[in-house]
N, C-alpha and C positions, 0 to 999 in steps of 0.2 A: 666469444660470442657465438650464438647459434644462428645458422642461416634460416631465413624464412622467405616466402615468396615475395614479400614487399621490402625486405631488407634484413638487418641483423637485430637480434634480441640480446639484451644483456642477460647474464645468467640469473640475476636476481629477479628480473622481470619474468623469465621463463618459469622459475620456481614458484612465483606468486600465482601466475596463471594456472600452473599445474595444481597447486593446492586448492584454488577456487574450483577448478573442474572436478577434483577429487571429492570435495564437499558439496557438490551441486545438489545432490538429493537432499542433504540436510538443509540447505538453503531453501529449497522449494517447500520442504516440510515446515520450516519456520515461517515462511511467508504465508502459507495456508493457515497456520495457527494464529498469526497476528491478524489476518483478514477476518477470520471467524470471530475473534475477540472484539474487533472493532465493529463488526456488523451486529452481532447478537448480544453483546454485553454492554449495557448502558448503566452507569452507576446511579442515574437519577430516574425517579418515577416520572411518568408523563403527567404533568399537572393540568394539562389542557384536555380534560376528559369530556367536557361539554362542547367542545369546538370553540372556534374563535368568533369574533364579531363579524357581521356581514360587511362587505366592503361597498355595498350599495346603500345610499342614503334612504332612510325610511320615509322621510318627508322631503321630497324634492322642492326646490325653490319654486314658489308660485308666481 
């Protein structure tokens, strides 16, 4: 086991954390790619080109 400030880490845990830190820049790049695709790429055309109905009644109750 490896000593840490809060206790001991198992070797497998240390190796996993080490691999995640090594690939951190790739992870950030993948997150940016996915965020861009979610924001800017919509598979559907906007069918509501004239806007929606008003939510105010046109003839209020008299």
